[in-house]
C-alpha positions in Angstrom: -13.9 0.6 -40.5 -14.4 -3.1 -39.7 -10.6 -3.7 -40.0 -9.9 -0.9 -37.5 -12.5 -2.3 -35.1 -11.0 -5.8 -35.5 -7.5 -4.4 -34.7 -8.9 -2.5 -31.7 -10.5 -5.6 -30.3 -7.3 -7.6 -30.9 -5.2 -5.4 -28.7 -7.8 -4.1 -26.2 -9.5 -7.3 -25.2 -6.5 -8.8 -23.3 -5.9 -5.5 -21.6 -9.5 -5.4 -20.3 -9.4 -9.0 -19.2 -6.2 -8.4 -17.2 -7.6 -5.2 -15.7 -10.7 -7.0 -14.5 -8.7 -9.9 -13.1 -6.3 -7.6 -11.2 -8.6 -4.8 -10.0 -7.8 -3.6 -6.5 -10.1 -2.9 -3.6 -9.1 -1.3 -0.3 -9.4 -3.1 3.1 -11.1 -1.8 6.1 -10.7 1.9 6.8 -7.2 2.1 5.4 -8.6 3.5 2.2 -6.6 6.7 1.6 -9.4 9.0 2.8 -10.5 7.8 6.2 -8.9 9.4 9.3 -7.4 6.0 10.1 -5.1 6.3 7.2 -4.7 10.1 6.7 -4.9 11.1 10.4 -6.7 14.3 9.5 -8.9 15.9 12.1 -7.4 14.0 15.0 -5.5 17.0 16.4 -2.6 16.2 18.7 -4.2 13.2 20.4 -1.8 10.6 21.7 -2.5 7.0 20.6 -4.6 4.9 20.8 -6.9 6.7 18.4 -8.8 5.8 15.3 -7.8 2.2 15.5 -4.0 2.9 15.9 -2.1 1.8 19.0 1.4 2.5 20.2 3.7 -0.5 20.5 6.7 1.5 21.7 7.5 5.2 22.2 5.0 8.0 22.4 3.4 8.4 19.0 0.6 10.9 18.4 -1.2 12.6 15.4 0.2 15.9 14.4 -2.3 18.8 14.0 -1.3 20.6 10.8 -2.5 21.4 7.3 -1.6 17.9 6.4 -1.8 15.6 9.4 0.6 12.8 10.0 1.3 10.2 12.6 4.6 11.1 14.5 6.3 10.8 17.8 4.9 12.7 20.8 6.3 16.0 21.9 9.8 15.8 23.1 10.2 12.3 21.5 10.9 13.2 17.9 14.4 11.7 17.8 13.5 8.5 19.6 12.4 5.2 17.9 8.8 4.4 18.1 6.4 1.8 16.6 2.6 1.6 15.9 0.1 -1.0 14.8 -3.4 -1.0 13.1 -5.6 -4.1 13.2 -8.2 -4.4 10.4 -11.4 -6.3 10.6 -10.5 -8.4 7.6 -8.9 -11.8 7.6 -6.7 -12.8 4.7 -8.3 -14.6 1.7 -6.6 -17.4 -0.2 -4.8 -16.7 -3.5 -5.0 -12.9 -3.2 -2.3 -10.2 -3.6 -2.0 -7.6 -0.8 -0.3 -4.3 -1.2 0.6 -2.2 1.9 1.9 1.3 1.3 2.8 4.4 3.4 4.0 8.0 2.7 7.0 8.5 5.0 8.7 11.8 5.8 9.6 14.4 8.4 7.2 16.9 10.0 9.8 19.7 10.4 10.8 23.0 9.0 14.3 22.2 7.8 17.3 20.0 7.9 18.0 16.4 6.8 17.2 13.1 8.4 19.0 9.8 8.6 16.5 7.6 10.4 15.6 4.1 9.2 12.3 2.4 9.4 10.6 -1.0 9.0 7.0 -2.0 8.2 5.1 -5.3 8.1 1.8 -6.9 7.0 0.7 -9.7 9.2 -2.1 -11.2 11.3 -3.1 -10.5 14.9 -4.7 -13.1 17.2 -5.2 -10.6 20.0 -1.8 -11.0 21.5 0.6 -12.2 18.8 1.6 -10.6 15.5 2.5 -13.1 12.8 4.4 -11.3 10.0 3.4 -12.2 6.4 5.7 -9.8 4.7 8.3 -7.2 6.0 10.3 -4.4 4.4 12.7 -1.8 5.6 14.2 1.4 4.3 16.1 4.7 5.0 17.6 7.1 5.4 14.6 9.3 4.6 15.2 12.5 2.7 13.8 15.6 4.3 10.7 17.0 2.7 8.4 18.5 5.3 5.5 16.1 5.4 3.5 18.7 7.3 3.2 20.9 4.2 2.2 18.1 1.7 2.3 14.3 1.4 4.0 14.9 -2.0 7.1 15.8 0.0 7.3 12.3 1.5 8.5 9.0 0.1 6.1 6.3 -0.9 7.2 2.9 0.4 5.2 -0.3 -0.2 5.4 -4.1 0.0 3.3 -6.9 -1.5 2.3 -10.3 -0.2 0.5 -13.1 -2.2 -1.5 -15.5 0.0 -1.5 -19.2 -0.7 -4.3 -21.8 -0.6 -4.1 -21.9 3.2 -4.6 -18.7 5.2 -5.1 -17.6 8.8 -8.5 -16.8 10.2 -7.0 -13.9 12.3 -7.5 -10.4 11.0 -4.8 -8.6 9.0 -2.7 -6.0 10.8 -0.1 -3.5 9.7 3.0 -2.3 11.7 5.4 0.5 11.2 8.5 1.5 13.2 11.3 4.0 13.3 14.2 1.7 14.0 17.0 4.2 14.9 17.5 7.7 16.2 17.6 10.6 13.8 19.8 13.7 13.6 19.2 16.9 11.7 15.4 16.7 11.6 12.6 15.9 14.1 9.4 14.0 13.9 9.8 11.2 11.4 6.3 9.9 10.6 3.8 8.4 8.2 0.7 9.4 6.3 -1.8 8.0 3.7 -1.6 4.4 4.8 -3.3 2.0 2.4 -3.9 -1.7 2.3 -5.2 -3.0 -1.0 -6.2 -6.5 -2.2 -6.5 -7.8 -5.8 -7.1 -11.2 -7.2 -4.3 -13.3 -8.5 -5.3 -14.7 -12.0 -5.2 -18.5 -12.1 -3.3 -20.2 -14.9 -6.6 -20.9 -16.6 -7.3 -17.2 -16.8 -4.0 -16.6 -18.7 -5.0 -19.5 -21.0 -8.3 -17.7 -21.8 -6.4 -14.5 -22.5 -4.0 -16.4 -24.8 -6.9 -18.0 -26.6 -8.6 -14.7 -27.3 -5.4 -13.2 -28.6 -4.8 -16.3 -30.9 -8.4 -16.2 -32.3 -8.2 -12.5 -33.2 -4.6 -12.8 -34.5 -5.6 -15.7 -36.7 -8.6 -13.7 -38.1 -6.5 -10.6 -38.7 -3.8 -12.7 -40.5 -6.4 -14.3 -42.8 -7.8 -10.9 -43.7 -4.3 -9.5 -44.5 -3.5 -12.6 -46.6 -6.7 -12.2 -48.6 -5.9 -8.6 -49.3 -2.4 -9.3 -50.4 -3.3 -12.4 -52.5 
């Protein structure tokens, strides 16, 4: 029994330490359940709404079983872009993960539109990108019916010792026209932050592993002597 417990501690302790050091929390209202990130209950309201603003085009929320942020009526094939500004400034030495579910709100066809998205800071007039990603074409999946039909896209950014005092902001844009499907859009936007373990933390983990490994080795040697 004691041997089994020792073995359990040997292998589980580093895992628990790493989990504690890397636990994620969500920023602002972009938490996977608030209307700012799932767009549910917002009807067909044109932006700005729920903290989101239009940078170009005519985006609106889509009133459906599974709401999404899409282009306005009659604008489904046209490029558009949006922005959300949080109330949280970046913190030094942290890892930020921005993710979206991307797809088409349509009943059939295929789409070939491309997109880009960024995490940055906003000083009230200027967006300063910290990390940017792009993708496409987007396979058709009818995002209206379920977010599981969409494609999850994400990017990460690790802050350094020096950070801006301006709040974090996220941007997303359809970057070219689409044929074959209408209303490319986004849903379930999240922005998460987790601590980046310092080198000393890895040294602690290594020390714990070494202590338990040495004890286990001595026990095995005594049994086989």
